[in-house]
PLY file of the C-alpha trace (Angstrom):
ply
format ascii 1.0
element vertex 127
property float x
property float y
property float z
element edge 126
property int vertex1
property int vertex2
end_header
183.73 65.39 166.45
181.27 65.56 163.54
179.41 68.79 162.76
177.52 70.19 159.80
179.39 73.47 159.56
182.50 75.29 160.72
180.68 77.11 163.53
178.04 74.51 164.34
179.67 73.76 167.68
181.79 76.77 168.60
182.41 75.79 172.24
182.28 72.24 173.52
183.37 70.07 176.40
183.88 67.16 174.00
186.48 68.60 171.66
189.03 71.32 171.12
188.01 74.92 171.76
189.81 77.37 169.49
190.24 81.13 169.70
188.28 81.40 166.47
185.43 79.36 167.98
185.44 81.43 171.18
185.35 84.66 169.17
182.44 83.38 167.09
180.55 82.31 170.21
181.13 85.74 171.79
179.70 87.38 168.65
176.61 85.17 168.89
176.13 86.02 172.57
176.43 89.75 171.84
173.99 89.44 168.93
171.47 87.61 171.12
171.88 90.24 173.84
171.24 92.97 171.28
168.07 91.23 170.09
166.86 90.93 173.68
167.43 94.63 174.37
165.74 95.61 171.10
162.72 93.45 171.93
162.41 94.89 175.44
162.72 98.47 174.12
159.98 97.81 171.56
157.52 95.88 173.72
158.23 97.01 177.31
158.92 100.72 176.95
158.23 101.44 180.64
161.08 99.20 181.83
164.55 100.56 182.56
166.59 98.63 180.03
169.88 99.00 181.87
168.34 97.34 184.94
167.08 94.22 183.13
169.74 93.78 180.43
172.64 92.90 182.71
172.44 89.14 182.14
171.78 88.34 185.79
168.05 87.56 185.56
167.23 84.05 184.33
164.14 82.87 186.20
160.51 83.47 185.32
159.70 84.71 188.82
162.37 87.40 188.42
161.01 88.33 184.99
157.56 88.79 186.52
158.90 91.07 189.28
160.81 93.13 186.72
157.81 93.49 184.41
159.35 91.51 181.56
156.28 89.22 181.54
152.67 89.88 182.53
151.98 86.58 184.26
153.31 83.08 184.77
151.23 80.25 183.40
151.47 76.88 181.75
150.47 76.60 178.11
147.50 74.45 179.19
146.33 77.12 181.65
146.65 79.77 178.95
144.52 77.77 176.51
141.93 77.04 179.20
141.69 80.76 179.99
140.61 81.38 176.38
137.79 78.81 176.31
135.08 81.39 177.06
136.17 83.95 174.49
137.72 81.91 171.67
137.13 78.78 169.65
139.75 76.23 170.61
140.69 73.47 168.19
142.72 70.33 168.61
144.96 69.59 165.67
146.26 66.07 165.33
148.70 65.10 162.64
148.81 61.56 161.38
151.20 60.39 158.74
149.84 58.77 155.63
150.26 54.99 155.76
151.72 53.12 152.84
149.75 50.34 151.16
151.76 47.56 152.86
151.14 49.21 156.25
147.42 49.46 155.53
147.27 45.82 154.41
149.24 44.66 157.43
146.87 46.45 159.77
143.85 45.01 157.96
145.22 41.49 158.13
146.06 41.76 161.82
142.53 43.02 162.56
141.02 40.15 160.56
143.15 37.58 162.39
142.23 39.08 165.76
138.54 39.04 164.86
138.68 35.43 163.64
140.55 34.35 166.77
137.99 36.04 169.02
135.13 34.48 167.08
136.67 31.01 167.29
137.37 31.42 171.01
133.78 32.47 171.65
132.44 29.47 169.71
134.71 27.10 171.62
133.60 28.53 174.94
129.93 28.27 173.97
130.26 24.70 172.71
129.27 21.95 175.09
131.73 19.10 175.19
0 1
1 2
2 3
3 4
4 5
5 6
6 7
7 8
8 9
9 10
10 11
11 12
12 13
13 14
14 15
15 16
16 17
17 18
18 19
19 20
20 21
21 22
22 23
23 24
24 25
25 26
26 27
27 28
28 29
29 30
30 31
31 32
32 33
33 34
34 35
35 36
36 37
37 38
38 39
39 40
40 41
41 42
42 43
43 44
44 45
45 46
46 47
47 48
48 49
49 50
50 51
51 52
52 53
53 54
54 55
55 56
56 57
57 58
58 59
59 60
60 61
61 62
62 63
63 64
64 65
65 66
66 67
67 68
68 69
69 70
70 71
71 72
72 73
73 74
74 75
75 76
76 77
77 78
78 79
79 80
80 81
81 82
82 83
83 84
84 85
85 86
86 87
87 88
88 89
89 90
90 91
91 92
92 93
93 94
94 95
95 96
96 97
97 98
98 99
99 100
100 101
101 102
102 103
103 104
104 105
105 106
106 107
107 108
108 109
109 110
110 111
111 112
112 113
113 114
114 115
115 116
116 117
117 118
118 119
119 120
120 121
121 122
122 123
123 124
124 125
125 126
């Protein structure tokens, strides 16, 4: 198994699981659980932390019933709900083309144009 660090893959079904790896994974789980509880305490002060921090609630519908989220929505629905009150922008990233790529595209467009022009002339010609 190839990894980029000693604890990159602490537990796996593809390789050997060690006590050291299991211990590290348990530390990570406990740390994540602590962050979750801290976040809930900060942002959802009216929720009984001991009720929601047991690890038994995984689904969004359960989170809604417990008050962990305000509503369930898709990201598209959320953006659409803001159309009236906000300016919405579309951002599209395009990578910069190298000179050979630009030339290749230009040549292929020129060949396509010439082919279309020739085809049109041949169709219009009377034999």
